[in-house]
C-alpha positions, 0 to 999 in steps of 0.5 A: 659018294657019287661025283656029279658031272658038273658043267657050265651051261654052255658046255651042257648045250655042247654035250646035248648037241653032240648027242642030238645035233638037231636039239632045240635045247638052248643055253637060255632054256637050261638057265631057265630050268636052273632058275625054276629049280627043275634041274640041280645046279650050283653057283660058282662065283658068277657061273652056274654049274649044271648037274649034267646027269640030272639035266639029261634025266629031266629032259628025258622025262624021268624026273619030277620038279624040284624047287630047292635051287630056285630061291638060290638063283633068283 
């Protein structure tokens, strides 16, 4: 069983900025990716928890679109 690194949107942005201080990825960008189902995420109350590894793979261009979460967040 694999444990996914789930992070809030804000934490995800901070981690990306640590990796690349000049990154143009914003919290709004990540929220949009989640709503469109392009990145795996779950709702925890009112928070969106993003699968950090999936987000990083998506941003690196190694993943195709996935729409399974889009309807949950809409």
